[in-house]
C-alpha positions as CSV (number, residue, x, y, z in Angstrom):
1,X,10.7,-12.8,9.7
2,X,8.1,-12.9,7.0
3,X,5.0,-12.2,9.1
4,X,1.4,-11.1,8.3
5,X,-0.3,-10.0,11.5
6,X,1.4,-10.5,14.9
7,X,1.7,-8.3,17.9
8,X,4.9,-6.2,18.0
9,X,6.3,-3.3,20.1
10,X,5.9,0.2,18.6
11,X,7.8,0.3,15.3
12,X,8.6,2.4,12.3
13,X,6.6,1.9,9.1
14,X,9.1,2.0,6.3
15,X,8.0,1.9,2.6
16,X,10.8,1.4,0.1
17,X,9.3,2.4,-3.3
18,X,11.0,2.8,-6.7
19,X,11.8,6.5,-6.1
20,X,11.9,7.1,-2.4
21,X,12.0,5.9,1.2
22,X,9.0,6.8,3.3
23,X,9.0,6.6,7.1
24,X,6.1,6.9,9.5
25,X,6.0,6.5,13.3
26,X,2.7,6.4,15.2
27,X,1.7,6.3,18.8
28,X,-1.7,6.0,20.6
29,X,-3.5,9.1,21.7
30,X,-6.7,9.9,23.4
31,X,-8.4,10.5,20.1
32,X,-6.9,7.5,18.3
33,X,-3.4,7.9,16.8
34,X,-0.7,10.5,16.8
35,X,2.0,11.0,14.1
36,X,5.2,11.1,16.1
37,X,7.7,11.4,13.1
38,X,7.6,11.4,9.4
39,X,10.1,11.6,6.5
40,X,10.3,11.1,2.8
41,X,13.7,10.9,1.1
42,X,14.3,10.4,-2.7
43,X,16.3,7.4,-3.9
44,X,19.1,7.6,-6.5
45,X,18.0,6.5,-10.0
46,X,17.9,2.7,-10.4
47,X,18.6,1.9,-6.7
48,X,15.1,0.3,-6.7
49,X,13.6,-0.9,-10.0
50,X,9.9,-1.8,-10.1
51,X,10.1,-2.3,-6.3
52,X,13.1,-4.7,-6.5
53,X,16.2,-3.4,-4.6
54,X,19.2,-3.2,-6.9
55,X,21.6,-1.3,-4.6
56,X,21.1,-2.2,-1.0
57,X,23.9,0.2,0.2
58,X,22.3,3.2,-1.5
59,X,18.9,2.3,0.0
60,X,20.4,1.9,3.5
61,X,22.1,5.3,3.2
62,X,18.9,7.0,2.1
63,X,17.1,5.3,5.0
64,X,19.7,6.7,7.4
65,X,19.0,10.2,6.0
66,X,15.3,9.7,6.5
67,X,15.8,8.6,10.1
68,X,17.9,11.7,10.9
69,X,15.4,14.0,9.2
70,X,12.5,12.5,11.1
71,X,14.1,12.8,14.5
72,X,12.8,9.4,15.6
73,X,14.6,7.4,18.3
74,X,12.9,4.2,17.4
75,X,15.1,1.3,16.3
76,X,12.6,-1.2,15.2
77,X,11.1,-1.4,11.7
78,X,8.3,-2.9,9.7
79,X,8.8,-3.2,6.0
80,X,6.9,-4.7,3.1
81,X,7.5,-6.6,-0.1
82,X,5.5,-6.0,-3.3
83,X,2.5,-8.2,-4.0
84,X,4.2,-9.4,-7.3
85,X,7.0,-10.9,-5.2
86,X,4.6,-12.9,-3.0
87,X,2.6,-16.0,-3.5
88,X,-0.6,-16.2,-1.4
89,X,-3.1,-19.0,-1.2
90,X,-6.0,-19.7,1.0
91,X,-6.1,-23.4,2.2
92,X,-8.4,-25.2,4.5
93,X,-7.2,-27.1,7.6
94,X,-8.8,-28.9,10.5
95,X,-10.0,-26.5,13.1
96,X,-8.8,-28.9,15.9
97,X,-5.1,-28.2,15.1
98,X,-3.1,-25.9,17.4
99,X,-0.9,-23.2,15.9
100,X,2.2,-25.4,16.3
101,X,0.5,-28.4,14.8
102,X,-0.8,-26.2,11.9
103,X,2.7,-24.9,11.3
104,X,4.2,-28.4,11.1
105,X,1.4,-29.5,8.8
106,X,1.9,-26.5,6.5
107,X,5.6,-27.1,6.3
108,X,5.0,-30.7,5.4
109,X,2.5,-29.8,2.6
110,X,4.0,-26.4,1.5
111,X,5.6,-27.9,-1.6
112,X,2.1,-28.5,-3.0
113,X,1.4,-24.7,-3.0
114,X,4.8,-23.1,-3.5
115,X,6.8,-23.6,-6.7
116,X,10.2,-23.0,-5.1
117,X,12.4,-25.1,-2.7
118,X,11.4,-24.4,0.9
119,X,15.0,-23.5,1.7
120,X,14.8,-20.6,-0.7
121,X,11.6,-19.0,0.7
122,X,10.2,-17.2,3.7
123,X,6.8,-18.6,4.6
124,X,4.1,-17.6,7.1
125,X,0.4,-18.1,7.6
126,X,-2.6,-16.5,9.1
127,X,-5.8,-18.2,10.3
128,X,-8.7,-16.2,8.7
129,X,-11.6,-18.0,10.4
130,X,-14.0,-20.8,10.1
131,X,-14.7,-22.2,6.6
132,X,-18.1,-21.2,5.2
133,X,-20.6,-24.0,5.8
134,X,-18.0,-26.2,7.5
135,X,-17.3,-25.7,11.2
136,X,-14.8,-28.5,11.3
137,X,-12.2,-26.6,9.1
138,X,-10.7,-23.1,9.1
139,X,-9.4,-21.0,6.2
140,X,-5.7,-20.3,6.4
141,X,-3.9,-17.6,4.4
142,X,-0.5,-18.9,3.3
143,X,2.1,-16.3,2.1
144,X,5.5,-17.0,0.7
145,X,8.3,-14.9,-0.9
146,X,11.8,-15.8,-2.1
147,X,14.2,-15.2,0.8
148,X,16.2,-12.6,-1.1
149,X,13.2,-10.3,-1.3
150,X,13.0,-10.2,2.5
151,X,16.8,-10.3,3.1
152,X,17.5,-7.2,0.9
153,X,15.0,-5.1,2.8
154,X,16.2,-6.3,6.2
155,X,19.8,-5.6,5.1
156,X,18.9,-2.0,4.1
157,X,17.3,-1.6,7.5
158,X,20.5,-2.9,9.2
159,X,22.7,-0.5,7.3
160,X,20.6,2.3,8.8
161,X,20.9,0.9,12.3
162,X,17.5,-0.6,12.5
163,X,16.2,-4.1,13.4
164,X,13.5,-5.4,11.0
165,X,10.8,-6.9,13.2
166,X,8.1,-7.4,10.5
167,X,8.2,-7.9,6.8
168,X,4.6,-7.6,5.5
169,X,3.0,-7.7,2.1
170,X,2.1,-4.3,0.5
171,X,-1.5,-5.3,-0.2
172,X,-2.2,-6.2,3.4
173,X,-0.6,-3.0,4.7
174,X,-3.0,-1.0,2.4
175,X,-5.8,-3.1,3.8
176,X,-4.6,-2.1,7.3
177,X,-4.4,1.6,6.4
178,X,-7.8,1.6,4.7
179,X,-9.5,1.6,8.1
180,X,-8.2,5.1,8.5
181,X,-9.8,6.5,5.4
182,X,-12.8,8.8,5.6
183,X,-15.5,6.9,3.6
184,X,-18.5,7.9,5.7
185,X,-20.7,9.6,3.1
186,X,-20.5,6.7,0.8
187,X,-21.2,4.2,3.6
188,X,-24.2,6.3,4.6
189,X,-25.6,6.4,1.1
190,X,-25.1,2.7,0.8
191,X,-27.0,2.1,4.0
192,X,-29.8,4.5,3.1
193,X,-30.7,2.5,0.1
194,X,-32.0,-0.3,2.3
195,X,-33.7,1.9,5.0
196,X,-37.2,1.0,3.9
197,X,-36.7,-2.6,5.0
198,X,-35.0,-2.9,8.3
199,X,-34.8,-6.7,8.0
200,X,-33.0,-6.5,4.7
201,X,-29.4,-7.6,5.0
202,X,-27.0,-4.7,4.4
203,X,-24.9,-4.9,1.2
204,X,-21.2,-5.0,1.7
205,X,-19.2,-1.8,1.2
206,X,-16.7,-2.2,-1.6
207,X,-13.7,0.2,-1.7
208,X,-11.2,0.2,-4.6
209,X,-7.8,1.7,-3.6
210,X,-5.7,2.6,-6.6
211,X,-2.0,3.2,-5.6
212,X,-0.4,5.0,-8.6
213,X,3.3,5.3,-7.9
214,X,6.2,6.2,-10.1
215,X,6.5,3.0,-12.1
216,X,3.8,0.6,-10.7
217,X,0.1,0.9,-10.1
218,X,-1.7,-1.5,-7.7
219,X,-5.5,-2.0,-7.3
220,X,-6.5,-3.3,-3.9
221,X,-10.2,-3.9,-3.4
222,X,-11.5,-3.9,0.2
223,X,-14.9,-5.3,1.0
224,X,-16.1,-4.4,4.5
225,X,-12.5,-4.1,5.7
226,X,-11.2,-7.3,4.1
227,X,-8.9,-7.5,1.1
228,X,-10.7,-9.5,-1.6
229,X,-8.6,-8.6,-4.8
230,X,-5.3,-7.3,-5.7
231,X,-3.5,-6.6,-9.0
232,X,-0.3,-4.8,-10.0
233,X,0.7,-3.4,-13.4
234,X,3.4,-1.2,-14.9
235,X,2.1,2.3,-15.1
236,X,2.9,5.4,-13.1
237,X,4.1,9.0,-12.9
238,X,7.4,8.2,-14.5
239,X,5.6,8.3,-17.8
240,X,4.6,11.9,-17.1
241,X,8.2,12.8,-16.1
242,X,9.6,11.3,-19.3
243,X,7.1,13.2,-21.4
244,X,8.2,16.4,-19.7
245,X,11.8,15.5,-20.5
246,X,11.0,14.9,-24.1
247,X,8.8,17.9,-24.6
248,X,11.1,20.5,-22.9
249,X,14.6,18.9,-23.3
250,X,15.2,18.5,-19.6
251,X,17.2,16.0,-17.6
252,X,15.1,13.4,-15.7
253,X,15.8,14.9,-12.2
254,X,15.0,18.4,-13.3
255,X,11.8,17.3,-15.1
256,X,10.7,15.5,-11.9
257,X,11.5,18.6,-9.7
258,X,9.6,21.0,-12.0
259,X,6.7,18.6,-12.1
260,X,6.4,18.9,-8.3
261,X,7.2,22.5,-7.7
262,X,6.0,24.1,-10.9
263,X,7.8,26.4,-13.3
264,X,7.1,24.6,-16.6
265,X,5.9,26.5,-19.7
266,X,2.3,27.6,-20.1
267,X,1.4,24.8,-22.5
268,X,2.4,22.1,-19.9
269,X,-1.1,21.8,-18.4
270,X,-3.2,21.6,-21.6
271,X,-0.7,19.7,-23.7
272,X,1.1,17.4,-21.3
273,X,-0.6,17.1,-17.9
274,X,-4.2,16.9,-19.1
275,X,-3.5,14.0,-21.6
276,X,-1.7,12.2,-18.8
277,X,-4.7,12.6,-16.5
278,X,-6.9,11.2,-19.2
279,X,-4.5,8.2,-19.6
280,X,-4.6,7.7,-15.8
281,X,-8.4,7.7,-15.7
282,X,-8.3,5.1,-18.5
283,X,-5.9,3.0,-16.5
284,X,-8.2,3.1,-13.4
285,X,-11.1,2.0,-15.6
286,X,-9.1,-0.9,-17.0
287,X,-8.1,-2.0,-13.5
288,X,-11.7,-2.0,-12.4
289,X,-12.7,-4.0,-15.5
290,X,-10.2,-6.7,-14.6
291,X,-11.7,-6.8,-11.1
292,X,-15.3,-7.1,-12.4
293,X,-14.3,-9.8,-14.9
294,X,-12.5,-11.8,-12.2
295,X,-15.3,-12.2,-9.7
296,X,-18.9,-11.6,-8.6
297,X,-18.8,-7.8,-8.4
298,X,-19.9,-5.5,-11.1
299,X,-19.3,-2.2,-9.3
300,X,-17.5,-0.6,-6.4
301,X,-18.9,2.0,-4.0
302,X,-15.9,4.3,-3.8
303,X,-12.4,4.8,-5.3
304,X,-9.6,6.0,-3.2
305,X,-6.5,7.3,-5.0
306,X,-3.1,6.8,-3.4
307,X,0.5,7.1,-4.4
308,X,2.3,10.1,-5.8
309,X,0.0,10.6,-8.8
310,X,-3.0,11.0,-6.5
311,X,-1.6,14.5,-5.8
312,X,-2.2,15.7,-9.4
313,X,-4.7,18.5,-9.1
314,X,-8.2,17.5,-10.2
315,X,-7.5,13.9,-10.9
316,X,-10.2,12.7,-8.4
317,X,-12.8,14.9,-10.1
318,X,-11.9,13.6,-13.5
319,X,-12.0,10.0,-12.5
320,X,-15.3,10.5,-10.6
321,X,-16.9,12.2,-13.6
322,X,-15.7,9.6,-16.2
323,X,-16.4,6.4,-14.1
324,X,-19.4,7.7,-12.2
325,X,-18.0,6.4,-8.9
326,X,-17.4,8.6,-5.8
327,X,-13.6,9.2,-5.8
328,X,-11.5,10.6,-3.0
329,X,-7.8,11.3,-2.4
330,X,-6.5,8.8,0.2
331,X,-5.4,10.4,3.5
332,X,-5.1,7.9,6.3
333,X,-3.9,10.7,8.7
334,X,-6.9,12.9,8.4
335,X,-8.1,12.3,12.0
336,X,-4.7,11.8,13.6
337,X,-2.9,14.3,15.9
338,X,0.5,15.7,14.9
339,X,3.6,15.9,17.1
340,X,5.7,19.1,17.0
341,X,8.2,17.3,14.8
342,X,5.8,16.8,11.9
343,X,5.3,19.5,9.3
344,X,1.5,19.8,8.5
345,X,2.0,21.0,5.0
346,X,4.5,18.3,4.1
347,X,2.1,15.7,5.5
348,X,-0.7,17.1,3.5
349,X,1.3,16.9,0.3
350,X,2.7,13.4,0.9
351,X,-0.3,11.8,2.6
352,X,-1.6,9.8,-0.5
353,X,1.8,8.4,-1.0
354,X,2.1,7.2,2.6
355,X,-0.6,4.5,2.7
356,X,1.9,1.6,2.8
357,X,4.1,3.3,5.4
358,X,1.0,4.1,7.5
359,X,-0.3,0.6,7.3
360,X,3.1,-0.7,8.4
361,X,3.2,1.7,11.3
362,X,-0.2,0.6,12.4
363,X,1.1,-3.0,12.8
364,X,2.5,-1.8,16.1
365,X,-1.0,-1.9,17.5
366,X,-2.5,-5.0,15.8
């Protein structure tokens, strides 16, 4: 059940975050992809805490509402666990092994890489390709998560009448969805730098995707389409909601509602929202510094902002001006067709928060 990249029939991409359940269904079209159905439903407080399901019945009921709202007839689902709940490791193995032989060998040696008893985990692997400078071995990505992380998500799906066919890792779903982002201008500028020397090897394009949700932020760095770095940290829009509560004496739900629809006092933008935007920009800078410290890179070519906080007006301009890096709002649906069931305005509002759901829905075609 814990799978990374295997062919499946068309399925629903379902992202269970700390505050909502998000659902996306895609199909093939002449131009690429078509959004067949879409829904975002809020979760009760504390049903999911820092991406860990605490109340599986509540999550299942909300998922049922999302299914009804979307109008989908599909009964197969792809879900994801957070990167913090997964252990990944790249190992090398003889290239002569068949898939079944490799699976047997990994099971025999897994206790070297995984600090939990094998009966308590779900384990899968993906062959990445030939090891650099050694054609006799291949690099293999090993991924493992405690079984309860997988079982709680599949149980929520079952409550809603769905069959979970894939359980992925959030970072890899974002990698999958990143191929849908419009990064053309930055790519062109990168290529133009080397246009005087046609023989010069093109530098890789490095995209930093910051997914800033309600309680957690993740940085996923994609180099020429491949995930090379991921990090999660506690920070998100909940801090803004709590400041609105404190400043204006509101209940949490009301503060969250007014944050989205408007209606807060005139001093909200200069005294509450702008300081939060500055804090968010500082957090993005910190995340990137962690990335630069960890490896060979000292810069990125573009930042894509995802998650609910990406919808804050002007946050992309602020981060671009402060970090001097081209910054966009992530919208993996920009070039997709819409079915009659999908509200274009709702899609536009929610698109940055649907990266994971989109990446999961795309698994239908990979």
